[in-house]
N, C-alpha and C positions, 0 to 999 in steps of 0.2 A: 504494500500500500504506500503510495507516494504522498508527499506533503500536501499537495493540492486536495487530495481526497480527505485527508485528515482535517484540513482547514474548512472544507466544504461541509463535512459532517458537524464540525464545531459550530459553524454559522447556522446550520439548520437546527441544531439542538438549542442554541441560544435564542433563536427566533420563537420557539414554542411558548416559553413563559411570557414573552412580550406580547404575543397574540392573545394569550389568555388575559393578561392584565389590561390590554387595550379594550378587549370586549367588556371587561368589568367596568371600565370608565364610561361606557356608552358610546357606540359608534355613530348613531344618528343616521343621516342619509346624505347623499351628495349635495342636496339643496340646503340641508341644515345639519352640518357635521357636528358630532359630539366630540368630547375631549379625547376619545380613543380612536378617532378616525385616522389621523395621520400616523400615529404610532402603529396602528394595525396595517396600513398600507406599506410602511417602511419594513415592518417585520415580515410581511408576506413577500416583499421583494427580496429581503435578505434570505429567507428560506428558499425561494426559487433560485437565486444565484448560488446558494450553497449546494442545492441539489444538482444544478448544472455543473458545478465544479466537481462534484463527486462522480457524475456520470461521464463527463468529458474532460478529464485532467490533461494538462500539458504533457506531452511526451518528455521523458527525462533529459533527452539530448537537445531539446528545443531552446533552452535558455543559453545565452552566450556565456561560456565558461570564463571565469576570471574578470568579468566586467562588473565593476561595482556601480551601484546606483546611489551611493551615499551622497555624492556631489549634487545630484538632482534633488534629492530629499532635502538637503541643507538649503539649496536655493529656494525650494518651495516653502519651507518653514520661514526662512528669512523674509521672503516677499510678503507672506501673510502677516508676519509681525509688523513689517513696515507699512502695510496696508492699513492696519489698525491705527498706527501713529499718524499717518499722513492723510487719513480720510477727512478729518475736520478742516485742517488748513488748506489742503489742495482741492477738496470737493470730491464728490462721487465720480463725476465723469473723468476727470484727469487721473485720479487714483486707480480707478478700475481699469482704464485703458493701459496705464503703466504696468499694473499687476499682470494683466493678460499678456501684454507684450513680452514681459520677462519670462512668463511661463511658456508661451509659444516659441520664443526664440531660443532660450537656453535650457529649458526642460524638455520640450518636444523637438527641438532642433529644426524648426521651420526656417525658411529664408526670411531675411530682413523685411522685404516688401510684404510677403504673405502674413508674417507676424503682426506688422503694423496695421495692415488692412483689416484683418480679422479682429484684432484687439479694439480698434476704434469703432468698427461696425457693431461689435457686440456690446461695447460700453454705451453707445448711443441707443441701441434698441432696448437694452435693459433700463436705461434712464427713462425712455419713453414709456415703457411698460410700468415701471414702479412710480415715477413721479407724475406723469401725465394721466395715465389710465387709472392707476390704483390710488393716486393722491397720497403717496408715502412721502413724508418730508425728508428729503435727502440733503446733505450739505452741498451748497452751491460752489464755494471755493473760488478758484482763480479764473475759471472759464465762465463768462457771463452767459446766462440763459435767456431765451426770449421771454417777454412779458407774459405772465400768467402761468409760467412753469413753476 
């Protein structure tokens, strides 16, 4: 039994009590969700992904031997920590675009142009979704937004 199957089994087993607890809080309905609605959906996704990992593990030779991913892990944690610090002074749009750019460029190794394009487009779309459509008050920061945003 390889490590992926063990981790998949662990995720599936951990999801079971979360499903039970979520159901106890009251699931409600999609139109009127209860306190347990999102924990239930997350636990069901966790169980499904765990089962998928148990049934279809990565072959043992598929991972690149000797290639450490610690550098990418440190970059990810560092950018998330800086995101929290920079969100208020720089604002949501600039900070989110910068975070995504670093993630795409140095963690996912995409080209400079692709990283910048996807980062800016994603930041703008998420700003429109949260600030304009959902009316979530996000920090404005250094980039002026149109009136009414």
